[in-house]
C-alpha positions in Angstrom: 59.3 100.7 50.6 61.3 101.2 47.4 64.1 98.8 46.5 67.5 99.8 45.3 66.7 98.5 41.9 63.5 100.6 41.6 65.2 103.9 42.7 65.7 106.3 39.8 69.4 107.0 39.9 70.5 107.4 36.3 72.3 110.8 35.8 71.7 111.8 39.4 73.8 112.6 42.4 73.1 110.0 45.1 74.0 110.4 48.7 75.2 107.0 49.9 75.5 106.5 53.6 78.1 103.8 54.2 79.6 102.2 57.3 83.3 102.8 56.7 84.2 102.8 60.4 87.3 100.6 60.0 90.1 100.0 62.6 92.7 102.6 61.9 96.1 103.1 63.6 98.7 105.6 62.5 96.8 106.0 59.2 96.9 102.3 58.5 93.7 100.3 58.1 93.7 97.1 60.2 90.7 95.4 58.5 89.0 96.7 55.4 86.0 94.3 55.7 83.5 97.2 56.1 84.8 98.9 53.0 84.5 95.7 51.0 81.0 95.1 52.3 80.0 98.5 50.7 81.3 97.6 47.3 78.2 95.8 45.8 76.0 98.8 46.4 78.6 101.3 45.2 79.3 99.3 42.0 75.5 98.9 41.3 74.8 102.6 41.6 77.8 103.6 39.4 76.8 101.0 36.7 73.3 102.4 36.8 74.6 105.9 35.8 74.7 107.6 39.2 77.4 109.8 40.7 78.0 109.2 44.4 78.5 111.4 47.4 79.5 108.9 50.1 79.0 109.9 53.8 80.4 107.9 56.6 82.0 108.2 60.1 85.1 107.0 61.8 85.4 106.7 65.6 83.9 109.2 68.0 85.4 112.6 67.4 82.4 114.2 69.3 82.0 117.1 66.9 85.7 118.0 66.8 88.1 117.8 63.8 90.6 115.1 64.8 93.2 114.4 62.0 93.8 110.8 63.3 90.1 110.1 62.6 90.1 111.4 59.0 88.6 109.3 56.3 91.5 110.1 53.9 93.0 106.6 54.3 89.6 105.1 53.5 89.3 107.1 50.3 92.6 105.7 49.2 91.6 102.1 50.0 88.2 102.5 48.4 89.8 103.9 45.2 92.1 100.8 45.1 89.2 98.4 45.6 87.0 100.1 43.0 89.9 100.5 40.6 88.8 104.1 39.9 89.6 107.5 41.4 87.7 108.5 44.6 87.7 112.2 45.2 88.3 113.1 48.9 86.3 116.1 49.9 88.1 119.3 50.8 86.7 122.6 52.2 84.9 123.2 48.9 83.0 119.9 49.1 79.7 121.5 48.0 81.3 122.7 44.7 83.0 119.3 44.4 79.6 117.5 44.8 77.8 119.7 42.3 80.6 119.2 39.7 80.3 115.4 39.8 79.4 113.6 36.6 78.0 110.0 36.3 80.5 107.4 37.4 82.4 109.8 39.8 82.7 109.2 43.5 83.2 111.8 46.2 83.9 110.7 49.8 83.0 113.3 52.4 85.2 113.9 55.4 84.1 112.2 58.7 80.5 113.3 59.3 81.0 113.2 63.0 83.5 116.1 62.8 80.2 118.1 62.8 78.5 118.1 66.2 75.1 118.4 64.4 75.5 114.8 63.0 75.1 113.2 66.4 73.2 116.0 68.1 70.2 115.1 70.3 68.6 118.4 69.2 66.3 117.6 66.3 66.5 121.2 65.0 70.3 121.1 64.9 70.3 117.7 63.1 67.7 118.9 60.7 69.8 121.8 59.6 72.7 119.5 58.9 70.5 117.0 57.1 69.2 119.8 54.8 72.7 120.8 54.0 73.6 117.3 53.0 70.3 116.9 51.1 71.1 120.0 49.0 74.1 118.1 47.5 72.1 115.1 46.1 68.9 114.0 44.3 68.5 110.7 46.0 69.5 108.8 49.1 70.7 105.2 49.7 71.1 103.9 53.2 73.8 101.2 53.4 75.6 101.9 56.7 74.1 99.1 58.7 76.5 99.6 61.6 74.9 103.0 62.2 71.2 102.3 61.8 70.7 102.1 65.5 71.7 105.8 65.8 69.3 108.7 65.4 71.9 110.7 63.5 71.3 113.3 60.8 72.8 111.3 57.9 71.0 108.1 59.1 67.6 109.2 60.3 66.8 112.8 59.2 68.3 112.8 55.7 66.3 110.0 54.1 63.1 111.9 54.7 64.3 114.7 52.5 65.1 112.7 49.4 63.8 109.8 47.4 65.4 106.9 49.2 66.0 103.1 49.3 68.1 100.7 51.3 71.4 99.4 49.9 72.2 95.8 49.3 74.1 95.5 52.6 71.3 96.8 54.8 68.8 94.7 53.0 70.9 91.6 53.4 71.6 92.3 57.1 67.8 92.7 57.8 67.1 89.4 55.9 69.6 87.5 58.0 68.4 89.1 61.3 64.9 88.1 60.5 66.0 84.5 60.1 67.5 84.7 63.6 64.4 86.2 65.2 61.3 85.0 63.2 60.8 81.3 63.4 64.5 80.2 63.2 65.4 76.7 62.0 66.1 74.6 65.0 68.1 73.6 67.0 69.1 77.3 67.4 72.3 78.2 69.2 73.8 81.5 70.3 77.4 82.1 71.4 78.1 85.4 73.2 81.4 86.8 74.3 83.1 90.1 74.6 84.1 92.2 77.6 81.0 93.5 79.2 77.9 91.6 80.2 76.0 94.9 80.6 76.2 95.4 76.9 74.5 92.0 76.3 71.9 91.7 79.0 69.1 92.9 76.6 70.0 90.5 73.9 70.4 87.6 76.3 67.1 88.3 77.9 65.3 88.5 74.5 67.0 85.5 72.9 66.4 83.2 75.9 62.8 83.0 74.6 64.0 81.9 71.2 67.1 79.7 71.5 67.8 76.1 72.4 71.4 76.5 73.4 73.3 79.6 74.7 77.0 79.5 75.4 78.8 82.4 77.2 82.5 83.2 77.0 84.7 86.2 76.9 85.3 88.7 79.7 81.6 88.8 80.4 81.6 85.2 81.6 83.3 86.1 84.9 80.2 88.0 86.0 78.3 84.8 85.4 80.8 82.8 87.4 80.8 85.3 90.2 77.0 85.1 90.2 77.4 81.3 90.9 79.6 82.2 93.9 82.9 81.2 92.3 86.2 83.0 93.0 87.3 84.8 89.8 90.6 86.2 91.0 91.5 89.4 89.2 89.2 88.7 86.3 86.9 91.4 84.8 83.6 91.6 86.6 80.6 93.9 86.7 79.4 93.7 90.3 76.3 95.7 89.6 75.2 93.2 87.0 75.4 90.1 89.3 71.7 90.3 90.4 70.3 90.4 86.9 72.8 87.7 85.8 71.4 85.4 88.6 67.9 86.1 87.2 69.0 85.2 83.7 70.6 81.9 84.9 67.4 81.0 86.7 65.2 82.0 83.7 67.3 79.9 81.3 66.7 76.9 83.5 62.9 77.6 83.7 62.7 77.9 79.9 64.7 74.7 79.4 67.5 76.5 77.6 70.8 74.7 77.6 73.0 77.5 79.1 76.6 76.6 78.8 79.3 78.3 80.8 83.0 77.4 80.7 84.3 74.6 83.0 87.9 75.6 82.5 89.7 78.9 82.0 93.0 80.1 80.7 94.5 82.4 83.3 97.5 84.7 83.6 98.9 87.0 86.3 98.7 90.2 84.2 97.0 91.4 81.0 99.9 90.9 78.6 100.7 89.0 75.4 103.7 87.4 77.0 102.1 86.7 80.4 102.4 82.9 81.3 99.2 81.1 80.5 97.7 78.4 82.9 94.7 76.3 82.3 92.6 75.8 85.5 89.1 74.6 86.4 86.6 77.4 87.0 86.6 76.3 90.6 90.4 76.8 91.0 91.0 80.4 89.7 93.7 81.8 92.0 93.3 85.2 93.6 96.4 86.6 91.8 95.3 85.4 88.4 92.9 86.8 85.8 91.0 84.8 83.1 91.9 85.7 79.5 90.3 82.9 77.5 87.9 79.9 77.9 89.8 76.7 78.4 90.3 73.9 75.9 87.6 71.6 77.4 85.1 74.5 77.3 86.0 75.4 73.7 85.4 71.8 72.6 82.1 71.8 74.6 81.0 74.9 72.9 82.0 73.5 69.5 80.0 70.3 70.2 76.9 72.4 71.1 77.3 74.3 67.8 77.6 71.1 65.8 74.1 70.1 66.8 72.5 73.4 65.6 70.9 74.4 62.3 71.0 78.1 63.1 73.9 79.7 65.0 74.6 83.4 65.9 77.9 84.3 67.4 78.8 87.8 68.8 82.0 88.5 70.8 85.4 86.8 71.1 85.9 84.0 73.7 89.1 85.6 75.0 91.8 88.1 74.2 92.3 86.8 70.7 94.9 89.5 69.9 97.3 87.6 72.2 98.2 84.2 70.6 98.3 82.5 74.0 94.7 83.5 74.6 93.2 83.1 71.1 92.5 79.3 71.1 89.0 79.5 72.5 87.9 82.0 69.8 89.6 79.9 67.1 87.9 76.7 68.1 84.5 78.3 68.1 85.1 80.0 64.8 86.2 76.6 63.3 83.0 75.0 64.6 80.9 77.7 62.9 82.5 76.9 59.5 81.0 73.4 59.9 77.4 74.4 60.6 75.1 72.9 58.0 72.4 75.5 58.3 72.8 79.2 58.9 75.9 80.6 60.7 76.1 84.3 61.4 79.1 86.1 62.8 77.9 89.3 64.3 79.9 92.4 65.2 83.2 94.1 64.3 85.3 92.4 67.0 84.1 89.0 66.0 84.6 89.7 62.3 88.1 91.1 63.0 88.9 88.1 65.2 88.0 85.5 62.5 90.0 87.3 59.9 93.0 87.8 62.1 92.9 84.0 62.9 93.2 83.1 59.3 89.5 82.5 58.3 87.9 83.8 55.2 84.5 85.6 55.1 83.3 82.8 52.7 84.0 80.2 55.5 80.8 81.5 57.3 77.2 81.8 56.3 77.2 85.5 56.9 79.4 88.1 58.6 77.4 91.0 60.0 79.0 94.4 59.8 77.1 96.0 62.6 77.7 94.7 66.1 75.7 97.3 68.1 72.9 97.5 65.5 72.6 93.7 65.3 72.4 93.3 69.0 69.7 96.0 69.3 67.7 94.4 66.5 68.0 91.0 68.4 66.8 92.8 71.5 63.6 93.6 69.7 64.3 97.3 69.4 63.1 99.5 66.6 66.2 101.0 64.8 65.9 104.6 63.6 67.9 104.1 60.4 65.7 101.1 59.4 62.5 103.0 60.2 63.7 105.9 58.1 64.1 103.5 55.2 60.7 101.9 55.7 62.2 98.6 56.8 
């Protein structure tokens, strides 16, 4: 495997695959964290004498050109952060790429506007990859948030050019290895988010490795339902209840301290101004839905975190976008800032949550940029984009 430092880039056009999939509404970027995370690799390549052709995606346009998913606002923000012009590709992007001189940056339009980028047909992806390869003389993979996808710019393109991982991908892999290969103990994991079905694989794999696992977010109500509790109108995945019961039993057999909330913040409807009520998990009314873990549970989770040397957190504890239901997430985030060992915040929702609640990236040991990719790595899966880079 070649390192970024050993890749010959001076005077060459380098295709840089970034993850610039930022939250965007009405052309306004809600959180530029992923753009900032790409800066070290971009600046290194430019200082080494390369010109850059940056490829990235935004959302899921499914092969159609959707103006609301254009990367034009990202080009503007990237230019501001780099303090140098960033050319945004037009229809003549091939000519624009060939005309680049060292130090110049060209950002291509959303790669997923082409159906070939995400095609399951290898021949179709290959044609698109060859088209992209014709623009450049080297490839750097730094879009960690996409490395679990077998897409043309992530999997097929590296094979066609001299390639190396960027600093972000290398750092992400190093951190994930610390979470999976002989982690410093006690090792705690906090999982939240909406759907337990998205996390079953990672829960199952991590149960073999962790000392403490705390469950919050919308997914917790499937756990509570599996224990026979009334969850009112709360989110639940009925089909996942049998496997959740198995996970609860397995945690007990492995001696894992599985922590579930003992109190819940409920409301009659999903709304920012809906009246919030704290109740025991045994007293959720039929006309109420749970929108956050309760204050006792948040403190319990924080106490569990305080005993750990290694902590991984993925997924908010509640609807953090609504102030009345953000406390659980904020308490857990605050506890992570106090971890003496390694604290890792994983996933876009978790990263957006801590920033929106007033925390700085520097408050945590590491903030991962790729939620889905991180989870699949922690499940023990081989990720196509990492395989393509020799990682």
